[in-house]
C-alpha positions, 0 to 999 in steps of 0.5 A: 500499499502506498503512502498516498493520502490526498483525496482523489475525486471520482468526477472532478468538476472543480478542475474544469470550472477552474479552467473556464471560470472567467468565461463562465462568469462573463456568460452568466453576467451577460444573462443577468444583464439582459434579463431574459432568464427563460428561453433567452437568446443563449437557449436558441444559440445553444440549441443551434450548436447542438444541431451543428455538433450532432448533425441532427435537424432539430435540437430542443432543450428541456428541463432534464433528461427524464423530461426529455424522454417523457416529451418524446413519448408524449409527442408519440401518444404513448400510454396505456396498453403500449409496451416500451422496451427498456434495458433492465440494467440502467438508471430508473429514468428510462423506465420511469418515463413510460411508466408515468404516462401509463404505459408498460415498461417491458424489461429486456436484458443487456449484452455481457460485454457492452452492458447495452441492450441485447438485440436477441433479448429484445426480439424475444421480448417483442414476441412475449409482448404480443402474446400478452396482449400489449401493443409493442410501441417503442424501444429505448436503448441506452448508451450506457457508460458512454458507448452507443447501443447497437442501434443498427441491429435494434433498428432492424428489429424495430422496423420489423415490428413497428417500433419507434426507436428512442435512444437514451443518450444521457451518458453517450452524448459525444459518442460515435457509432460508425461515423454517426454522432449520438443525437443523429440516430433513431427516430429520436435521441435524448440526453441529460446535462446533469452535472456529472454527465460528459457535457453537464451544466450547473443544475439540471438540463436535458435535450431532444434530437430528431430530424422529424419536423412534425415531432419537433413541432410537437415537442416544442409545444409540449415543453411549453405547456402545450402551447399553440399559436401564442402563450395563452392558446394551449392546443394539448396538455403539456409540461413546463420543461425548459432549460434555463437561460443561465444553464444554456449560457454555461453549456455553451462555454462547456461545449466549446471545450467538449471535444478536447475533454472527450479526447482527454477521457479517451486517453484516461481510458487507454491508461486504465486499460494498459495499466490494469495488468492481468484484468480480463473484464476491462471495458469493451468498446465495439469496433466502429464505436467511440465511447464518451467514457462517462464511466470506466467500469470493471467487472469483479467477482469480489466487487464489494470486497475490492471497493471496501479496500479502495475506500480504506486507501482513499480511492473513490469508486461507484456501483452503477447499478446495484439492483436491476430495474426488473428487481426493484420494488417500484418496477418488478410488477412490470413484465420482462423478457421470458428468457430472463434478465440474468446478465443484468443481475450478474452485472449488478453484482460485479460492476465497479466504476473507477474515477473518470473525468477529463482532468484525471492526471497521469500521476493520480491515475497511476496511484489508482491503478497501483493500489487497485492492482495491489488489492487484486494481487492480494485477493 
């Protein structure tokens, strides 16, 4: 065990803020000066830059990533009797969005190596759904930990069964699949600007991407209380879900350095993969994919013991996610694929995420790897 005792940050937001603090301060001052705190000019500018970045025709910001999912489902008229296929191994928001609309989250298993939705499990789930008398309506693949889901295989299944494809890119924004940026695939893609995400604000925020003009028009109405031709003409039941102008101003400054930060995340991931000697369960990125590296996640059979020992050595780590959605009290009454979600259950017992952010120094990362290798050698 080393003599190192200084704290290591799991995600170091302060390091980024120190780098761009003067620009952030000026951006916030500009908003305070013009006073357009809701749907101000920075919101429109940010949405335009999101379109440019992703190649999507439309980018609509909103209050958070969960609302982003909900708004798309609302625009598609999803509700009771509709089945929405979601991975069992992900954050609750993916299942929460359809559930709160009265639709049925239908749990699908994930792939052992990528952690993303398994196409074969989805195919079986659609068959199961039809037998249950539910209408297969939407599939929500998640870009877990930063790697884009297998959208091509999933899209084939979706087309064969009349499913809409809504990509949950909350962790994947900045990722690429065969030259396509996250945000440019599926019928729609959502993302989150929660502070810990690869592109995060200093509060809550989210966005929706689509190239369908009718869908974009409906979502724009829905996020503004169902607004019609003017503020007091409400043509549908909607939500109050807008990105604050101050958050948009902050995100504009963060987007300006985002590509550089993605490269730094890639280098950090490469250092981990080279330095964690003898480990067979390192993160796997499919050929043709580029991960945003929201997390660097290992699989360890003695995960809980390793995490406890890392904590003793002042090395932070996080378990995403300790209970599959299909086993959680609020969701276990919903259906799951007949072949089971065994991979999701196994991952919940073995995954462990190490510190990951663009400003993870080589020396700090070396200490993390040295300590982890020492722990594993002694196990």
